[in-house]
C-alpha positions as CSV (number, residue, x, y, z in Angstrom):
1,M,72.0,161.7,25.5
2,P,72.4,158.3,24.6
3,K,75.7,157.4,26.6
4,N,73.0,158.1,29.2
5,V,70.1,156.3,28.1
6,R,70.6,153.2,26.1
7,V,70.1,149.7,25.3
8,E,73.4,147.3,25.7
9,D,73.5,143.6,25.2
10,G,69.7,143.2,26.0
11,A,69.8,145.6,28.9
12,L,68.3,149.1,29.5
13,I,71.5,151.3,30.9
14,I,71.0,154.4,32.9
15,E,74.5,156.0,33.1
16,A,76.0,158.7,35.1
17,H,78.8,160.4,34.4
18,K,81.1,162.9,36.2
19,E,81.5,165.7,33.8
20,A,81.1,169.5,33.3
21,I,77.7,170.5,31.9
22,N,75.5,174.0,31.6
23,I,71.8,173.6,31.9
24,A,70.2,176.8,31.1
25,G,72.8,178.9,32.3
26,V,73.7,176.5,35.4
27,Q,77.0,174.8,35.7
28,K,76.4,171.3,36.6
29,E,79.5,168.4,37.7
30,Y,77.1,165.7,36.5
31,T,75.2,164.2,33.9
32,S,72.5,161.0,34.4
33,G,69.1,160.0,32.5
34,R,65.6,158.7,33.1
35,I,62.7,157.1,31.5
36,R,59.2,157.6,31.9
37,T,55.4,156.0,30.8
38,K,53.8,159.1,31.4
39,R,51.6,159.5,28.3
40,R,52.6,156.4,26.8
41,A,51.4,153.9,29.9
42,A,49.6,153.8,33.1
43,W,47.9,151.4,35.6
44,T,45.8,151.4,38.8
45,Y,46.2,148.3,40.4
46,G,48.7,144.9,39.5
47,R,52.0,143.6,40.1
48,F,54.7,145.8,39.2
49,E,58.5,143.6,39.0
50,V,61.6,144.8,38.0
51,R,64.6,143.3,37.3
52,A,67.7,145.5,38.1
53,Q,71.3,146.0,39.0
54,L,71.6,149.0,41.4
55,P,75.0,150.8,41.2
56,K,76.8,151.6,44.4
57,G,78.7,154.8,45.9
58,R,77.9,157.8,48.2
59,G,75.8,160.0,46.2
60,L,74.3,157.7,43.6
61,W,70.4,157.5,43.9
62,P,69.0,154.6,41.9
63,A,65.0,154.2,41.8
64,I,62.2,153.1,40.5
65,W,59.2,154.5,40.8
66,M,55.4,155.9,40.0
67,L,53.6,159.4,40.1
68,P,49.8,159.6,38.8
69,E,49.4,160.4,35.4
70,N,47.0,163.3,36.3
71,E,47.2,165.1,39.8
72,K,43.3,164.2,40.6
73,Y,43.5,164.8,44.3
74,G,45.9,167.8,44.1
75,G,49.9,168.6,44.0
76,W,52.2,166.3,45.5
77,A,52.0,164.5,47.5
78,A,48.4,164.8,48.2
79,S,48.1,162.2,44.6
80,G,50.3,160.3,45.8
81,E,53.6,158.9,45.0
82,I,55.3,154.8,45.0
83,D,58.6,154.2,45.1
84,I,58.5,150.4,44.3
85,V,62.7,150.9,45.1
86,E,65.2,153.5,45.9
87,L,68.7,153.2,46.7
88,V,71.2,155.3,48.6
89,G,74.4,154.1,47.4
90,H,76.7,154.8,50.7
91,E,74.5,152.1,52.0
92,P,74.6,149.7,49.3
93,A,72.8,146.5,50.6
94,T,69.7,148.4,51.5
95,I,66.9,149.3,49.7
96,H,63.5,151.5,50.8
97,G,59.9,150.8,49.8
98,T,57.8,154.0,50.4
99,I,54.6,155.7,49.4
100,H,54.1,159.5,49.7
101,H,50.8,160.9,50.5
102,G,48.6,162.7,52.7
103,G,48.7,166.5,51.7
104,G,50.5,169.2,49.1
105,W,54.0,169.6,50.8
106,P,54.9,170.9,53.2
107,R,51.5,168.6,54.9
108,N,52.8,165.6,53.0
109,K,53.5,162.3,54.6
110,H,55.3,159.1,54.0
111,G,55.7,155.7,55.0
112,G,57.9,152.8,54.1
113,Q,60.2,149.9,55.3
114,S,64.1,149.0,54.6
115,Y,65.4,145.7,53.6
116,I,69.2,144.5,53.8
117,L,70.3,142.0,51.6
118,P,71.6,139.0,53.8
119,E,74.6,138.7,51.8
120,G,76.9,140.8,49.4
121,T,75.5,144.1,47.4
122,F,72.5,145.4,45.2
123,A,75.2,146.4,42.6
124,D,76.9,142.5,42.7
125,D,74.0,141.0,40.6
126,F,71.0,141.7,39.3
127,H,67.7,141.1,42.1
128,T,64.2,141.2,41.4
129,F,61.6,144.5,43.1
130,A,58.1,143.8,42.4
131,I,54.7,145.8,44.4
132,D,51.2,144.1,44.5
133,W,49.1,146.9,44.2
134,S,45.2,146.4,45.3
135,A,42.8,149.1,46.5
136,E,43.1,147.8,49.7
137,S,47.1,146.9,50.0
138,I,50.8,147.6,48.6
139,R,53.0,144.8,49.2
140,W,57.3,145.2,48.6
141,Y,59.3,142.6,47.7
142,V,62.7,141.7,46.5
143,D,63.8,138.1,44.9
144,D,60.1,136.8,46.2
145,V,60.2,137.8,49.8
146,L,58.0,140.4,51.4
147,Y,59.2,142.6,53.7
148,H,56.8,145.7,53.9
149,E,53.1,145.8,53.4
150,A,51.2,149.1,54.1
151,T,47.3,149.3,54.4
152,E,46.5,152.9,55.5
153,W,47.3,156.0,53.8
154,K,45.4,159.4,53.1
155,S,44.8,162.3,50.7
156,E,43.5,165.2,51.0
157,G,41.7,165.6,47.9
158,G,39.4,162.5,48.5
159,A,38.3,159.2,50.8
160,F,40.5,156.1,51.2
161,P,41.8,154.2,48.8
162,A,42.7,157.8,47.6
163,P,45.2,158.4,46.9
164,F,46.0,155.1,45.4
165,D,42.9,154.9,43.4
166,Q,43.7,156.0,40.2
167,P,46.3,155.6,37.0
168,F,49.9,155.7,38.0
169,H,52.8,155.4,35.4
170,M,56.7,154.6,35.9
171,I,59.8,156.2,36.4
172,I,63.2,154.8,36.1
173,N,66.3,157.1,37.0
174,C,69.7,157.2,38.9
175,A,70.2,160.5,40.4
176,V,73.4,162.2,41.6
177,G,73.4,164.0,44.8
178,G,70.8,165.4,47.0
179,N,69.8,165.6,50.7
180,W,69.4,161.8,51.1
181,P,72.3,160.6,49.2
182,G,74.7,163.0,49.7
183,H,77.4,164.8,47.3
184,P,79.7,162.0,45.6
185,D,82.9,160.9,47.3
186,Y,85.8,158.5,45.6
187,T,83.5,155.3,46.7
188,A,81.2,156.2,43.5
189,E,82.9,155.3,40.6
190,F,81.8,157.3,37.2
191,P,80.3,156.2,34.7
192,A,77.7,154.6,37.3
193,Q,75.0,152.3,35.9
194,L,72.0,151.2,36.4
195,K,70.7,148.5,34.7
196,V,67.2,146.8,34.3
197,D,66.7,143.5,32.5
198,Y,63.1,143.7,32.2
199,V,60.4,145.3,33.5
200,R,56.7,143.4,33.8
201,V,53.0,144.3,34.6
202,F,50.4,141.9,35.4
203,Q,46.9,142.9,35.9
């Protein structure tokens, strides 16, 4: 719906609302949105940079991440997942950069690192989140500060550097609820906005 995904004042807005909605006969409490480049743009290696402002409040789960265009090595997570940045709203000063790999669920593995903002929260202003992805490593940055590097991963479907040697597309979304962020409480103000100033890809 336009209220959930729109461009406003030069920024992409992904907006979560607290509202009753019936989806395929199932009653839901919230609506939100996402965009993805699947079947439109996918890349193998490069620098991926997104300037964004992330919402805060328990139950909110903004994420900028990547999935394989074709699951060359098998179902999730044998074909991989790259999380450029995730935030759970009850920890508004902490972001996470992660990869998922290994085998199909439940044989999947993951590894990553967190970064804590020295002052304020990621809801206060825009910050630049980036990865440098090559055949040998994936490096995570926030505001040009390197905070994690992955050099070891595997896939049941192929030899290293699988699964991170195939085209991946990008997803930007703001989820509500789930095991990690929990159910929203009074700290989550709706509508909640994930704002994106730009997305840049360098190869």
